[in-house]
C-alpha positions in Angstrom: -76.1 89.7 21.1 -75.6 93.4 21.9 -77.1 92.9 25.4 -74.4 90.3 26.1 -71.6 92.7 25.1 -73.0 95.5 27.3 -73.3 93.2 30.3 -69.8 92.0 29.9 -68.4 95.5 29.5 -70.3 96.6 32.7 -68.5 93.9 34.7 -71.6 91.9 35.6 -69.6 88.7 35.6 -67.6 89.5 38.6 -65.4 86.7 39.9 -67.4 84.1 38.0 -65.6 85.1 34.8 -62.3 83.9 36.3 -63.6 80.4 36.1 -65.0 80.6 32.6 -62.8 79.1 29.9 -63.5 79.9 26.2 -62.5 77.0 24.1 -62.7 77.4 20.3 -63.2 74.1 18.5 -61.6 75.2 15.3 -61.2 71.5 14.3 -64.8 70.6 14.8 -66.2 70.3 11.3 -68.7 67.9 9.9 -68.4 66.6 6.4 -71.4 66.0 4.2 -70.9 62.2 4.6 -70.8 62.4 8.4 -73.8 64.7 8.7 -75.8 62.4 6.5 -76.3 60.1 9.5 -78.2 62.8 11.3 -79.4 64.7 8.3 -82.4 67.0 8.8 -84.6 69.2 6.7 -83.8 72.9 6.2 -85.5 75.3 8.7 -87.8 76.5 5.9 -89.5 73.1 5.8 -91.2 73.6 9.1 -95.0 73.7 8.7 -97.3 75.8 10.9 -99.6 73.0 11.8 -100.2 72.7 15.5 -100.5 69.1 16.8 -103.0 68.2 19.5 -101.8 69.0 22.9 -98.5 70.7 22.1 -99.0 73.4 24.7 -100.3 76.1 22.4 -99.0 78.0 19.5 -96.7 76.9 16.6 -93.0 76.4 17.0 -90.7 79.2 16.0 -87.4 77.9 14.6 -84.1 79.7 14.7 -83.5 81.9 11.6 -81.4 80.4 8.9 -79.9 82.4 6.0 -77.6 79.7 4.7 -79.9 76.6 4.7 -79.3 73.6 6.9 -76.6 73.9 9.6 -74.0 71.3 9.0 -72.8 70.3 12.4 -73.2 71.6 15.9 -69.7 72.1 17.0 -68.7 73.4 13.7 -71.2 76.3 13.5 -69.4 79.4 12.3 -69.6 82.5 14.5 -70.4 85.8 13.0 -67.2 87.8 13.4 -69.2 91.0 14.0 -70.7 89.6 17.2 -69.0 89.1 20.6 -67.6 85.7 21.3 -69.7 83.4 23.3 -68.5 82.0 26.6 -68.3 78.4 27.5 -70.3 76.4 30.0 -69.5 77.4 33.6 -67.4 75.2 35.9 -68.5 73.5 39.1 -65.5 75.3 40.7 -67.7 78.4 40.9 -69.5 77.2 44.0 -67.8 74.0 45.3 -66.0 73.9 48.7 -63.5 71.1 48.2 -63.0 70.8 51.9 -66.7 69.9 52.5 -68.3 66.6 53.3 -70.5 67.1 50.3 -67.4 67.2 48.0 -66.0 64.0 49.6 -69.3 62.2 49.1 -69.6 63.3 45.5 -66.0 62.4 44.7 -66.5 58.9 46.2 -69.6 58.5 44.1 -67.7 59.4 40.9 -64.7 57.3 41.9 -67.0 54.3 42.3 -68.5 55.0 38.8 -64.9 55.0 37.4 -64.5 51.5 38.8 -67.7 50.2 37.3 -67.5 52.0 34.0 -70.3 54.5 34.9 -73.0 51.9 34.9 -74.3 52.8 38.3 -78.0 53.8 38.6 -78.6 57.3 37.4 -74.9 58.1 36.8 -74.2 60.6 33.9 -71.2 61.8 32.0 -71.9 65.3 33.3 -71.0 64.1 36.8 -67.6 62.8 35.6 -67.1 66.1 33.8 -67.8 68.0 37.0 -65.3 65.9 38.9 -62.7 66.6 36.3 -63.3 70.3 36.7 -62.8 69.9 40.4 -59.9 67.5 40.2 -58.4 67.3 36.7 -57.5 63.6 36.5 -57.6 62.0 33.1 -59.7 59.1 34.3 -62.7 61.3 34.9 -62.7 62.6 31.3 -62.1 59.1 30.1 -65.2 57.9 31.9 -67.3 60.9 30.6 -66.1 60.2 27.0 -66.9 56.5 27.3 -70.4 57.1 28.6 -71.1 59.7 25.9 -69.6 57.5 23.1 -72.0 54.7 24.2 -74.9 57.1 23.8 -73.9 58.4 20.4 -72.9 54.9 19.1 -76.3 53.5 20.2 -78.0 56.3 18.4 -76.0 55.6 15.2 -76.9 51.9 15.4 -80.6 52.7 15.8 -80.6 55.2 12.9 -78.7 52.8 10.7 -81.4 50.2 11.3 -84.1 52.7 10.1 -85.2 53.7 13.6 -84.8 56.7 15.9 -82.4 57.0 18.9 -83.4 56.8 22.6 -83.0 60.6 22.9 -86.3 61.0 21.1 -88.2 58.6 23.4 -91.2 59.8 25.4 -91.6 63.0 23.3 -87.9 63.9 23.9 -88.4 63.9 27.7 -84.8 63.0 28.5 -83.2 65.1 25.8 -81.9 67.6 28.3 -79.9 65.2 30.4 -78.6 63.3 27.3 -77.5 66.3 25.3 -76.1 68.0 28.4 -73.8 64.9 28.7 -72.6 65.4 25.1 -72.2 69.2 25.5 -70.4 69.1 28.8 -68.0 66.4 27.7 -67.2 68.2 24.5 -66.7 71.4 26.3 -64.5 70.2 29.1 -62.9 67.0 27.8 -62.6 68.0 24.1 -58.8 67.8 24.0 -59.1 64.0 24.7 -61.5 63.4 21.7 -60.6 62.5 18.2 -61.7 64.7 15.3 -64.2 62.0 14.3 -65.8 61.9 17.7 -66.2 65.6 17.8 -67.9 65.6 14.4 -70.2 62.7 15.1 -71.2 63.9 18.6 -71.8 67.4 17.3 -74.0 66.2 14.4 -76.0 64.1 16.8 -76.5 66.9 19.3 -77.4 69.4 16.6 -80.0 67.1 15.1 -81.6 66.3 18.5 -81.9 70.0 19.4 -83.3 70.9 15.9 -85.8 68.1 16.1 -87.2 69.4 19.4 -88.4 72.7 18.0 -89.2 71.4 14.5 -91.5 68.5 15.5 -93.3 68.2 12.2 -90.1 68.0 10.2 -88.0 66.0 12.7 -85.7 63.5 11.0 -83.1 60.9 11.8 -80.7 59.6 9.1 -82.7 61.3 6.4 -85.9 59.6 7.5 -88.9 61.5 8.7 -89.7 61.0 12.4 -92.3 63.7 13.3 -93.5 63.8 16.9 -96.3 65.6 18.8 -94.4 68.7 19.8 -95.9 68.3 23.3 -95.3 71.5 25.4 -92.6 73.0 23.3 -94.4 76.3 23.8 -95.4 75.8 27.4 -92.9 77.2 29.9 -95.2 75.8 32.7 -94.7 72.2 31.8 -91.8 70.0 33.1 -91.0 68.8 29.5 -90.1 72.4 28.5 -87.2 72.5 31.0 -85.7 69.4 29.4 -86.0 71.0 25.9 -84.5 74.2 27.2 -81.6 72.4 28.9 -80.7 70.6 25.7 -80.8 73.8 23.7 -79.0 75.9 26.3 -76.2 73.5 26.9 -75.7 72.8 23.2 -75.8 76.6 22.4 -73.1 77.3 25.0 -70.9 74.4 24.2 -71.0 74.7 20.4 -70.8 78.5 20.5 -73.7 78.6 18.1 -74.9 82.1 17.5 -78.0 80.6 15.8 -79.1 78.8 18.9 -78.0 81.5 21.3 -80.1 84.0 19.3 -83.0 81.6 19.3 -82.9 81.4 23.1 -82.5 85.1 23.6 -85.2 86.2 21.2 -87.7 83.4 21.5 -87.5 80.9 24.4 -86.1 83.0 27.2 -88.5 85.9 26.7 -91.4 83.5 26.8 -90.0 82.0 30.0 -89.7 85.4 31.6 -93.2 86.4 30.6 -94.7 83.2 31.9 -93.2 83.3 35.4 -93.9 87.0 35.8 -97.6 85.8 35.9 -96.9 83.5 38.9 -96.4 85.8 41.9 -95.9 83.8 45.1 -93.8 81.0 43.4 -94.8 77.4 42.9 -96.0 75.6 39.9 -99.4 75.3 38.1 -98.6 71.6 37.7 -98.8 71.2 41.5 -96.2 70.1 44.0 -95.4 66.7 42.5 -94.3 67.9 39.1 -93.5 71.3 40.5 -90.2 69.9 41.7 -89.2 70.2 38.0 -88.3 73.8 38.9 -85.1 72.4 40.4 -84.1 71.9 36.7 -85.4 75.3 35.7 -83.5 77.1 38.5 -80.3 75.2 37.6 -80.6 76.5 34.0 -81.0 80.0 35.4 -77.7 79.5 37.2 -76.0 78.1 34.1 -77.1 81.0 31.9 -76.2 83.5 34.6 -72.7 82.1 35.1 -72.1 81.7 31.4 -73.5 84.9 30.0 -73.9 87.3 32.9 -77.7 87.6 32.4 -79.7 86.6 35.5 -83.0 85.3 34.3 -84.2 84.9 37.9 -84.2 88.7 38.3 -86.9 89.1 35.6 -89.6 88.2 38.1 -89.9 87.4 41.8 -90.9 83.8 41.1 -87.6 82.0 41.9 -87.2 83.8 45.3 -90.9 83.5 46.0 -90.5 79.7 45.5 -88.4 79.7 48.6 -91.3 81.0 50.6 -93.7 78.8 48.7 -91.9 75.5 49.6 -91.2 76.5 53.2 -94.9 77.1 53.7 -96.0 74.1 51.7 -94.0 71.9 54.1 -96.1 70.5 56.9 -95.0 71.3 60.5 -93.2 67.9 61.1 -90.9 69.0 58.2 -91.0 65.6 56.5 -93.9 66.0 54.0 -95.5 68.6 51.9 -98.9 69.7 50.5 -100.1 67.0 48.0 -101.3 69.2 45.2 -101.7 67.7 41.7 -100.1 64.4 40.5 -97.7 62.7 42.8 -96.2 60.3 40.3 -92.7 59.7 41.9 -94.2 58.8 45.3 -97.9 59.0 46.0 -97.2 59.8 49.6 -95.8 63.4 49.5 -92.6 62.8 51.4 -89.7 65.2 51.1 -86.9 63.9 48.9 -83.7 65.0 47.3 -85.6 66.8 44.6 -87.1 69.3 47.2 -83.7 69.8 48.8 -82.1 70.5 45.4 -84.9 72.9 44.4 -84.3 74.9 47.6 -80.6 74.9 47.1 -81.0 76.2 43.6 -83.5 78.8 44.6 -81.3 80.0 47.5 -78.3 80.4 45.1 -80.4 82.6 42.8 -81.9 84.8 45.6 -80.5 88.2 46.2 -82.8 88.8 49.2 -80.8 87.9 52.4 -84.0 87.1 54.3 -85.1 84.6 51.7 -81.7 83.0 51.6 -81.5 82.7 55.4 -85.0 81.2 55.6 -83.9 78.7 52.9 -81.0 77.8 55.1 -83.3 77.3 58.1 -85.5 75.0 56.0 -82.6 73.0 54.6 -81.3 72.4 58.2 -84.6 71.3 59.6 -86.2 69.1 56.9 -86.1 65.4 57.1 -83.7 65.3 54.1 -80.5 66.7 55.7 -78.4 65.7 52.7 -79.0 64.0 49.4 -79.9 60.4 49.8 -79.4 59.1 46.2 -76.0 59.1 44.7 -77.1 60.6 41.4 -78.1 63.7 43.4 -74.9 64.1 45.4 -73.6 66.8 43.1 -76.3 69.2 44.0 -75.2 69.2 47.7 -72.1 71.0 46.4 -74.3 74.1 46.3 -73.9 76.0 49.5 -76.8 75.7 52.0 -75.7 78.8 53.9 -74.6 79.5 57.5 -77.2 81.8 58.9 -80.5 80.1 59.4 -83.5 82.3 60.2 -86.9 80.8 61.1 -89.9 82.3 59.3 -92.3 84.5 61.2 -95.2 84.8 58.8 -97.9 82.2 59.4 -100.0 82.7 56.2 -98.8 82.4 52.7 -100.9 82.9 49.5 -99.2 82.0 46.2 -101.7 84.0 44.1 -100.2 83.0 40.7 -100.9 79.2 41.2 -103.8 79.7 43.6 -102.4 77.9 46.7 -102.9 79.1 50.3 -101.0 77.8 53.3 -101.5 78.7 57.0 -100.4 77.4 60.3 -100.8 78.1 64.0 -97.0 78.3 64.5 -93.6 77.1 63.3 -93.4 74.3 66.0 -93.9 70.7 65.0 -97.2 70.5 66.8 -98.8 73.3 64.9 -101.9 72.8 62.9 -101.5 73.5 59.2 -104.0 74.0 56.4 -103.7 74.2 52.6 -106.4 75.5 50.2 -106.5 75.3 46.4 -108.4 77.9 44.4 -106.9 79.4 41.2 -106.0 78.5 37.7 -106.4 74.9 36.4 -104.5 74.8 33.2 -102.0 72.0 33.4 -102.4 68.3 32.6 -100.7 67.2 35.9 -103.1 69.4 38.0 -106.3 67.9 39.4 -110.0 68.6 39.7 -109.3 70.0 43.1 -110.4 73.6 42.9 -111.9 74.4 46.3 -110.2 71.6 48.1 -108.4 71.7 51.5 -105.9 69.7 53.4 -105.7 69.7 57.2 -102.6 68.5 59.2 -101.7 68.3 62.9 -98.8 65.9 63.7 -100.2 63.8 60.9 -102.9 64.0 58.2 -106.3 64.8 59.5 -108.0 65.4 56.1 -106.1 64.9 52.9 -106.7 63.8 49.3 -107.2 60.1 48.8 -104.7 60.3 45.9 -101.8 59.8 48.4 -102.9 56.3 49.2 -103.1 55.2 45.5 -100.4 53.2 43.7 -100.1 55.6 40.8 -100.4 59.0 42.6 -102.2 60.4 39.6 -105.9 60.1 40.5 -107.2 63.5 39.4 -111.0 63.2 39.8 -113.3 65.0 42.2 -113.9 61.8 44.2 -110.4 62.0 45.8 -110.5 65.6 47.0 -112.0 67.4 49.9 -114.6 69.4 48.0 -118.4 69.4 47.2 -119.1 66.6 44.8 -121.8 67.5 42.4 -123.6 64.8 40.4 -126.3 65.0 37.9 -128.3 61.8 37.1 -125.5 59.8 38.6 -122.7 61.5 36.6 -120.2 63.6 38.6 -119.7 67.2 37.3 -116.2 67.6 36.1 -113.8 70.5 36.6 -111.9 71.3 33.4 -108.6 72.8 32.4 -108.9 76.2 31.0 -106.5 79.0 29.9 -109.3 81.6 29.8 -111.0 81.2 33.2 -109.9 80.5 36.7 -111.2 80.2 40.3 -110.4 83.1 42.6 -109.5 83.3 46.3 -109.6 86.5 48.4 -107.8 86.1 51.7 -108.2 88.2 54.8 -105.5 87.3 57.4 -105.9 87.5 61.1 -103.7 86.9 64.2 -101.9 83.7 65.0 -102.3 82.2 61.5 -106.1 82.7 61.4 -107.7 83.8 58.2 -110.9 84.0 56.2 -110.8 83.2 52.5 -113.6 83.5 50.0 -113.4 81.4 46.9 -115.4 81.7 43.7 -115.2 78.2 42.2 -117.8 78.5 39.5 -115.1 79.0 36.7 -113.7 75.5 37.5 -116.6 73.7 35.9 -116.7 72.7 32.2 -120.3 74.0 31.8 -123.3 74.9 33.9 -125.4 71.9 33.1 -125.1 70.7 36.7 -123.5 73.6 38.7 -124.4 77.2 38.0 -122.5 78.7 40.9 -120.3 77.6 43.8 -118.8 79.9 46.5 -116.8 78.4 49.3 -115.6 80.3 52.4 -112.8 79.0 54.7 -112.4 80.3 58.2 -109.4 79.1 60.2 -108.9 80.0 63.8 -108.2 78.4 67.1 -107.1 75.1 65.4 -110.4 74.8 63.8 -111.4 75.0 60.1 -115.0 76.0 59.2 -116.1 75.6 55.6 -119.2 77.4 54.3 -120.5 76.4 50.9 -123.2 78.3 48.9 -124.1 76.8 45.5 -126.8 76.7 42.9 -127.5 73.5 40.9 -129.8 72.4 38.1 -132.7 70.0 38.5 -131.5 66.5 39.1 -128.2 67.5 40.6 -127.1 66.4 44.1 -124.4 68.0 46.2 -122.3 66.0 48.7 -119.8 67.6 51.0 -116.9 65.1 51.2 -113.9 64.7 53.4 -111.2 62.1 52.8 -109.6 60.8 56.0 -106.8 58.4 56.8 -108.6 56.2 59.4 -112.0 54.5 59.7 -114.6 57.1 60.9 -116.9 56.6 63.8 -120.4 58.0 63.5 -121.2 60.0 66.7 -124.6 60.9 65.6 -126.3 61.8 62.3 -124.5 65.2 62.2 -121.1 64.4 63.8 -118.3 61.9 63.0 -114.8 61.4 64.2 -111.8 59.9 62.3 -108.8 59.5 64.5 -108.1 62.9 66.0 -110.4 64.7 63.5 -113.9 65.7 64.4 -116.4 66.6 61.6 -119.5 68.4 62.6 -122.4 69.6 60.4 -123.6 73.0 61.3 -126.0 73.8 58.4 -128.5 73.0 56.9 -130.7 71.5 59.5 -131.6 68.5 57.4 -128.1 67.6 56.4 -126.7 64.3 57.7 -123.5 62.3 57.6 -123.8 59.1 55.6 -123.1 56.2 57.9 -121.9 54.0 55.0 -118.4 55.2 55.0 -116.6 54.6 51.7 -113.6 52.3 51.8 -111.9 54.1 48.9 -112.9 52.0 45.9 -112.7 55.2 43.9 -108.9 54.8 43.9 -107.3 52.0 42.0 -105.5 50.5 45.1 -108.2 51.4 47.6 -108.0 54.7 49.4 -108.7 55.1 53.1 -112.1 56.4 54.0 -114.4 59.2 53.0 -117.0 61.1 55.1 -120.0 62.2 53.0 -122.4 64.9 54.2 -125.7 64.9 52.2 -129.0 66.7 52.2 -127.9 70.3 51.3 -129.6 71.8 48.3 -128.1 75.3 48.4 -125.2 75.0 50.7 -123.4 73.5 53.8 -121.5 74.7 56.8 -119.2 72.1 58.2 -116.7 72.4 61.1 -113.5 70.4 61.3 -111.5 70.4 64.5 -109.0 68.4 66.4 -109.9 66.0 69.2 
């Protein structure tokens, strides 16, 4: 807490402090009978057992010197510590004369008319609208939505079950508890004492259960859960857990939860992202959009406490450059790396726009901010398309667009390389993956590449699947090693990672050397694999050198969007892509082109080059 006091005294809040209102809920108290509905075990009951797949380590609970806390909003504040500030207001950044404001207001007004039952609408949106235009009807809507959540939870608990907030390993706890916290914080004067007590007990229990998975309880009954990723700042679930805890800590003025964040969860977050220079996510680009939530929390914490988490590492600003470079030249799609669960076709959506708006707001580098503005003005999503995302367009997109000049970008932390021949829409663009493989939503794609010119030339077959979560080697542009008919797997690891050394040239050209041996689970099939990428003059040349054990075959594979045509045994075309085998002399292109049966809904096609025993050299160019 001393750091907070020093920051405040130094005037780090600036004008933001003018908008921050400190509300003391002196009347929020939870009786023993009220808290029994959500009763939980004391902190000391946490066991140290680690469940399978919880992301590493054992949970560390907030310290408790007085046994169980008896109600979130009623947590007493240590008089020797500085007061905690409240959740920041949307007035900090909103231009109420903008089109974005009008769209958002119309969206909320429609929700008032239908009782907030529109798709994706949350109480937090009604709260934001009340902050911007303090009409009672907005708080009434927020209270009604939140009351429905808490009442449904009480009903489930009374029936011996657990509430919806715990569903899917507490995935939605962030959004749901943020609704409770923001409504209490902004609309508390419209609540009854009973509502304050019930809501506070519910939120406190939910947050406690997150971090105490073995001892989690509802209504005095034990409801342990897996603890999935409570110690993994690289996983999208973590941001939901952090959101719930942060919002509740700020809204309840809980010194216990604030200290827990400051001494445990936020240091772990800072340490993790300091290891990801270049931005991006180890989960890939699909689940990597969850950083929109992470960056939003950076803003909430900055505006509420004066501590700017984004300044702890370059990751947030680097993510501006990452996403600008990960976007294909036609400005409507992005590099399909890892699971693409929302939409298997990697098309830009509101989430990408929001992520960039958040990153821009955090950046202190004017160049990065202006490049973000350029990207926001030129992508296919010129404004949010779904109503439940309208509120994020309230963040300023900037007025000074600057087109990037660098043509090569290597995000070393996540191991993703992007290059292009120019920033025009007809440019050729390439992406390469070689780095850590340590997240469940990442793929067995170490050493893979994607090639684009006006459309996909060579791309993972995963984008044509129904699920978007095909992770195997079959769907990626790599060398497929198989021993006795079984494909050698690449495996997640926190101790080993592929490497990529990049030598840039002129006009977006580069040579990159990858060591991919660490990607394999063991050496029973593959004892080494080195892959060199040379990109120049709109041509990608891939040189492989590998060593395999007896009985192992190696197939150079390229997934393509259209049916290939075999020109001769060493050359094939697929639309505007030409694939030509340079080495070895005995390598040939298999004329039996796969129709994509290795993907559940049928991918497009795959070109297989076979015959190499120690390596291949294959050239890919545009017709």
